[in-house]
C-alpha positions in Angstrom: 0.8 -4.0 -4.1 -1.4 -5.9 -1.6 -5.0 -4.7 -0.5 -3.5 -3.7 3.0 -1.3 -1.0 1.2 -4.0 0.1 -1.0 -7.3 0.1 1.1 -10.8 -0.7 0.1 -11.3 -1.0 -3.8 -14.4 1.0 -4.8 -16.3 1.3 -8.1 -18.5 4.5 -8.1 -20.6 5.8 -10.8 -21.7 9.6 -11.3 -24.7 11.0 -13.3 -26.4 14.3 -14.1 -29.2 15.6 -16.2 -29.0 19.0 -15.0 -26.3 21.5 -16.2 -24.3 18.1 -16.8 -21.1 19.2 -17.9 -20.6 21.7 -15.1 -21.9 19.6 -12.5 -19.9 16.6 -13.7 -16.7 18.8 -13.5 -17.5 20.0 -10.0 -18.4 16.7 -8.7 -15.4 15.0 -10.2 -13.2 17.7 -8.6 -14.7 17.3 -5.1 -14.5 13.4 -5.6 -10.7 13.7 -6.4 -10.1 15.8 -3.1 -11.6 12.6 -1.3 -10.2 10.0 -3.3 -6.7 11.0 -4.6 -5.8 8.7 -7.5 -9.3 7.6 -8.7 -9.1 6.9 -12.2 -12.2 7.9 -14.4 -13.7 6.3 -17.4 -14.8 8.8 -20.4 -18.0 10.7 -19.7 -20.9 9.3 -21.8 -24.4 10.6 -22.4 -27.3 8.2 -22.1 -31.1 8.3 -22.3 -32.9 8.4 -19.1 -34.0 5.0 -17.6 -37.2 5.3 -15.2 -37.0 9.1 -15.1 -39.8 11.5 -15.8 -37.4 14.1 -17.3 -36.5 13.4 -20.8 -33.1 15.0 -20.5 -30.1 12.9 -21.2 -27.8 11.9 -18.4 -24.0 12.5 -18.7 -22.4 9.5 -16.8 -18.9 8.4 -15.7 -17.5 5.5 -13.7 -14.7 5.9 -11.3 -12.3 3.3 -9.6 -10.4 4.1 -6.7 -8.9 2.7 -3.6 -9.6 4.3 0.0 -9.0 3.8 3.8 -12.6 5.3 4.4 -15.4 3.2 5.3 -18.5 2.9 3.1 -20.7 4.7 5.4 -18.0 7.6 5.4 -17.9 7.7 1.5 -21.6 7.8 1.1 -21.8 10.6 3.6 -19.3 12.5 1.5 -21.0 11.8 -1.8 -24.3 13.0 -0.3 -22.8 16.0 0.9 -21.3 16.8 -2.7 -24.8 16.0 -4.4 -26.4 18.6 -1.9 -23.7 21.1 -2.8 -24.5 20.7 -6.4 -28.3 21.4 -5.8 -29.7 18.0 -5.0 -32.8 18.0 -2.8 -35.0 15.0 -1.7 -37.8 16.3 -4.0 -35.5 16.7 -7.1 -35.5 12.7 -7.8 -39.3 12.7 -8.0 -39.2 15.5 -10.6 -36.5 14.0 -12.5 -34.1 16.7 -12.0 -30.8 15.1 -11.0 -27.9 17.9 -10.6 -25.8 15.0 -9.3 -26.1 11.2 -8.4 -23.0 9.6 -6.9 -23.4 5.9 -6.2 -21.1 3.4 -4.4 -21.7 0.5 -6.6 -19.0 -1.9 -5.3 -17.0 -2.2 -2.2 -14.2 -4.7 -2.4 -15.9 -7.9 -3.5 -19.3 -6.7 -2.4 -21.8 -5.6 -5.0 -23.8 -3.0 -3.5 -25.9 -2.0 -6.5 -25.8 -5.2 -8.7 -28.4 -4.0 -11.0 -26.6 -0.7 -11.8 -23.4 -2.6 -12.5 -25.4 -4.4 -15.3 -26.1 -1.1 -17.1 -24.4 -1.1 -20.5 -22.4 2.4 -19.9 -21.3 1.0 -16.4 -20.0 -2.2 -17.8 -18.2 0.0 -20.7 -16.7 2.4 -18.2 -15.4 -0.5 -16.0 -14.0 -2.1 -19.0 -12.4 1.1 -20.2 -10.7 1.5 -16.9 -9.6 -2.3 -16.7 -7.8 -1.9 -20.0 -6.1 1.3 -18.7 -4.6 -0.7 -15.7 -0.9 -0.2 -15.3 
């Protein structure tokens, strides 16, 4: 299939350190409504990086194709985050009910530092091996 038929290829990352299992399940469900056919890596727990809260994060990577713009996607992701309790003050307190980041848009690396994290690399590798 060519890119025109599939739309824009994206890589996203989800993370939560507050009610992580429930919030991850809810966020994945909401993202699946927005991005039918998204493929998910396994969810993994990681130690917090540069976060005042010592709670472990549950993280997951997704790869999808969409006709939505990057701006539209990010707007939807922020709505999902807010619906799960994310407020502007929560990051400063290290309370992250849900964080959804658009890491890559087609060939554009939007968050190159995040793409170097070991759990992100492992998730992308897992999804690449699953390719049909």
